[in-house]
ZAMARGU-4260 file (C-alpha; in steps of 0.2 Angstrom, whole numbers, plus 5000, padded with zeros to 4 digits):
<rodrens>
0) 4999/4998/4999 | 5006/5015/4994 | 5004/5030/5008 | 5003/5049/5000 | 5009/5064/5010
5) 4991/5071/5015 | 4988/5054/5023 | 5005/5055/5033 | 5002/5071/5039 | 4982/5067/5044
10) 4989/5054/5054 | 5002/5067/5062 | 4988/5078/5067 | 4983/5066/5079 | 4996/5068/5088
15) 4998/5079/5100 | 5015/5087/5108 | 5018/5083/5128 | 5026/5098/5129 | 5017/5112/5117
20) 4997/5105/5119 | 4997/5106/5097 | 4999/5094/5084 | 5016/5090/5078 | 5010/5096/5061
25) 5000/5114/5067 | 5016/5119/5074 | 5026/5116/5059 | 5040/5101/5068 | 5037/5089/5054
30) 5048/5092/5042 | 5055/5082/5025 | 5043/5070/5023 | 5049/5057/5009 | 5038/5043/5003
35) 5045/5029/4993 | 5028/5014/4991 | 5024/5010/5009 | 5042/5018/5015 | 5039/5032/5026
40) 5054/5046/5033 | 5052/5063/5038 | 5062/5073/5052 | 5052/5082/5068 | 5060/5098/5071
45) 5059/5102/5092 | 5059/5122/5095 | 5065/5117/5113 | 5075/5103/5117 | 5067/5085/5124
50) 5080/5074/5122 | 5074/5061/5136 | 5058/5062/5125 | 5064/5058/5108 | 5062/5039/5110
55) 5044/5040/5116 | 5037/5050/5102 | 5049/5041/5087 | 5036/5026/5091 | 5020/5037/5096
60) 5025/5040/5079 | 5029/5025/5070 | 5015/5015/5077 | 5002/5030/5071 | 5008/5029/5054
65) 5010/5008/5053 | 4993/5009/5056 | 4990/5020/5043 | 4999/5006/5031 | 5014/5011/5032
70) 5026/4994/5031 | 5044/5005/5034 | 5045/5022/5047 | 5061/5028/5050 | 5059/5045/5060
75) 5073/5057/5063 | 5070/5069/5078 | 5082/5088/5080 | 5084/5103/5090 | 5084/5121/5084
80) 5085/5134/5096 | 5082/5153/5092 | 5082/5167/5099 | 5067/5176/5104 | 5062/5193/5106
85) 5065/5202/5123 | 5062/5222/5129 | 5063/5235/5115 | 5077/5244/5115 | 5090/5231/5125
90) 5104/5226/5116 | 5108/5208/5113 | 5120/5198/5123 | 5136/5191/5112 | 5133/5173/5112
95) 5116/5169/5119 | 5100/5165/5111 | 5088/5166/5126 | 5090/5173/5144 | 5081/5167/5157
100) 5080/5175/5174 | 5074/5163/5190 | 5069/5175/5203 | 5059/5177/5220 | 5050/5189/5233
105) 5060/5183/5248 | 5073/5174/5250 | 5074/5154/5256 | 5061/5149/5246 | 5076/5138/5236
110) 5080/5150/5220 | 5094/5145/5219 | 5092/5127/5221 | 5080/5131/5206 | 5089/5139/5195
115) 5103/5128/5194 | 5094/5111/5194 | 5084/5119/5177 | 5101/5126/5172 | 5106/5109/5173
120) 5089/5100/5165 | 5088/5110/5150 | 5108/5104/5147 | 5101/5085/5151 | 5089/5088/5140
125) 5100/5093/5125 | 5105/5112/5125 | 5118/5123/5127 | 5116/5132/5142 | 5125/5144/5152
130) 5120/5150/5172 | 5124/5167/5181 | 5124/5170/5197 | 5117/5187/5198 | 5116/5189/5218
135) 5132/5196/5221 | 5129/5200/5240 | 5127/5179/5241 | 5134/5170/5227 | 5127/5153/5229
140) 5129/5143/5213 | 5149/5140/5214 | 5145/5129/5229 | 5132/5123/5221 | 5139/5116/5204
145) 5154/5113/5214 | 5169/5122/5206 | 5184/5131/5212 | 5198/5142/5205 | 5195/5159/5193
150) 5189/5160/5177 | 5204/5165/5165 | 5207/5178/5151 | 5214/5175/5137 | 5212/5192/5130
155) 5213/5203/5143 | 5194/5208/5139 | 5184/5194/5144 | 5181/5181/5155 | 5181/5163/5151
160) 5166/5155/5159 | 5170/5141/5172 | 5161/5124/5167 | 5154/5109/5177 | 5141/5095/5174
165) 5140/5100/5156 | 5135/5119/5160 | 5147/5135/5157 | 5144/5147/5172 | 5151/5165/5180
170) 5149/5173/5195 | 5154/5185/5206 | 5160/5173/5219 | 5172/5165/5206 | 5180/5182/5207
175) 5182/5187/5226 | 5187/5177/5243 | 5171/5167/5248 | 5174/5174/5267 | 5175/5194/5259
180) 5158/5202/5265 | 5154/5213/5248 | 5151/5230/5257 | 5148/5239/5239 | 5131/5252/5238
185) 5118/5249/5222 | 5127/5255/5207 | 5143/5247/5213 | 5130/5232/5211 | 5123/5232/5196
190) 5140/5237/5185 | 5146/5221/5195 | 5130/5211/5188 | 5132/5221/5169 | 5151/5218/5168
195) 5148/5200/5172 | 5137/5195/5161 | 5140/5208/5145 | 5162/5203/5146 | 5160/5183/5147
200) 5165/5174/5134 | 5150/5166/5134 | 5150/5152/5122 | 5136/5150/5108 | 5122/5148/5123
205) 5102/5142/5117 | 5097/5145/5136 | 5107/5157/5149 | 5099/5155/5167 | 5100/5170/5179
210) 5100/5165/5196 | 5094/5182/5203 | 5093/5190/5220 | 5078/5192/5232 | 5068/5205/5230
215) 5064/5220/5219 | 5080/5232/5221 | 5092/5239/5211 | 5098/5224/5200 | 5080/5219/5197
220) 5079/5236/5188 | 5097/5234/5180 | 5091/5218/5175 | 5073/5223/5165 | 5080/5239/5158
225) 5096/5235/5151 | 5096/5215/5150 | 5088/5204/5135 | 5077/5192/5148 | 5066/5181/5138
230) 5054/5177/5152 | 5054/5175/5169 | 5051/5162/5181 | 5044/5165/5202 | 5049/5153/5215
235) 5037/5152/5230 | 5032/5140/5244 | 5013/5137/5245 | 5016/5147/5262 | 5003/5165/5264
240) 5020/5174/5268 | 5030/5171/5252 | 5014/5171/5240 | 5015/5189/5247 | 5032/5193/5242
245) 5032/5180/5226 | 5015/5192/5216 | 5028/5208/5220 | 5041/5200/5210 | 5030/5193/5200
250) 5019/5212/5192 | 5039/5218/5193 | 5041/5207/5177 | 5026/5212/5171 | 5030/5231/5170
255) 5044/5232/5165 | 5036/5221/5150 | 5046/5203/5154 | 5032/5189/5150 | 5030/5175/5166
260) 5036/5158/5161 | 5028/5150/5175 | 5027/5148/5195 | 5037/5136/5203 | 5030/5129/5218
265) 5045/5124/5232 | 5044/5112/5247 | 5027/5110/5241 | 5024/5092/5251 | 5036/5084/5264
270) 5037/5064/5264 | 5042/5056/5283 | 5058/5046/5276 | 5055/5038/5293 | 5036/5033/5292
275) 5032/5038/5274 | 5016/5051/5280 | 5012/5066/5270 | 5010/5084/5278 | 5010/5099/5269
280) 5020/5109/5280 | 5019/5127/5273 | 5000/5124/5266 | 4992/5121/5251 | 4987/5128/5235
285) 4996/5142/5236 | 5006/5143/5219 | 4990/5137/5211 | 4979/5154/5218 | 4992/5162/5210
290) 4993/5156/5195 | 4974/5158/5193 | 4978/5175/5199 | 4988/5181/5186 | 4984/5171/5172
295) 5001/5159/5175 | 5004/5144/5174 | 5011/5132/5189 | 5026/5123/5180 | 5029/5111/5195
300) 5029/5107/5213 | 5044/5098/5221 | 5044/5092/5240 | 5055/5095/5254 | 5066/5081/5252
305) 5081/5082/5262 | 5093/5074/5247 | 5088/5088/5239 | 5096/5101/5249 | 5115/5087/5251
310) 5115/5088/5236 | 5115/5106/5231 | 5127/5108/5247 | 5139/5093/5239 | 5139/5103/5222
315) 5131/5090/5214 | 5112/5097/5213 | 5097/5083/5211 | 5098/5083/5190 | 5114/5076/5192
320) 5116/5070/5206 | 5102/5056/5203 | 5097/5060/5185 | 5081/5045/5184 | 5076/5051/5201
325) 5057/5058/5205 | 5066/5076/5208 | 5074/5076/5192 | 5060/5070/5182 | 5051/5084/5190
330) 5065/5097/5187 | 5065/5091/5168 | 5045/5091/5167 | 5049/5110/5172 | 5063/5114/5159
335) 5054/5106/5144 | 5039/5114/5147 | 5049/5133/5150 | 5057/5132/5134 | 5042/5124/5125
340) 5032/5142/5130 | 5049/5152/5124 | 5048/5142/5107 | 5031/5149/5104 | 5037/5169/5107
345) 5041/5180/5094 | 5057/5174/5084 | 5070/5187/5085 | 5077/5193/5070 | 5090/5207/5076
350) 5104/5198/5071 | 5101/5192/5054 | 5099/5209/5048 | 5115/5218/5038 | 5124/5232/5046
355) 5120/5250/5033 | 5137/5258/5030 | 5135/5276/5023 | 5153/5278/5013 | 5155/5295/5001
360) 5159/5289/4984
</rodrens>
């Protein structure tokens, strides 16, 4: 039985992408359909990393096409991440396609842990990823990533990013004594941030995750005005006090025109390691209510688990310490959804425009 391209597309239209909620045909992921009698070959080009799901996608498509009459099906899946729009009038950062700000209204809600695991999860799913520690007063990424030493600058102008677990990283913590307090006023802090971002030799990043300091102060304002942020992720706990401040953070990004990609709820539930009893220590449903109030998606809920703390303290966060564990799966699902939401945004074509040079002839 010989299939037509219309029959192939009709079969694929019945399959929904679990990360976007759309079918693969209408989202234009299906490319290069080739039919040789009953043999079908096609390419699937995803705009977001989902390496852990490639096999299940391939299997689902093969089954659909064989049910439609195909004998042999070959599905080639690839990733193509492009730059997407940020705030108007803000210059792009060299070597970086998309910037994701991970923020919280208050400290102690697990923002830095979420940021590093999000970055690692994006990398595990197949993207080229970096993380910038924007918390000048309290940098934590060097310890969380288990990185010692200082970055090099071969040309004396730009710093080479440090590397760990397959991602690039930069932090003020690499440049100062960890015991030395940063007794700096606001202008010095914002200058340090812009230098760390702009004077790091980022290497072809699909995503740069920025671990923000808590609150809505100088760093956040600088980020909104001078850094091309593709979207923000808000981290909170179910506790009313944390949610109160998280709402302020969400509104701040909304005011400066940075889209909210979603909310991550940490410490959602505690499971006793001895008896298995489940307790909502910090309350329940807080992020869900906040999401409904502002029409923002809850990307995931993470348990209050001692292993998460032990792993980041030891320099090997959950995504790499226990890649097949429950917590790593939650972070990977969050990463896929964040990247899929970015892929749905308008593309940025500014870097493709040629430079216009006027000369006297």
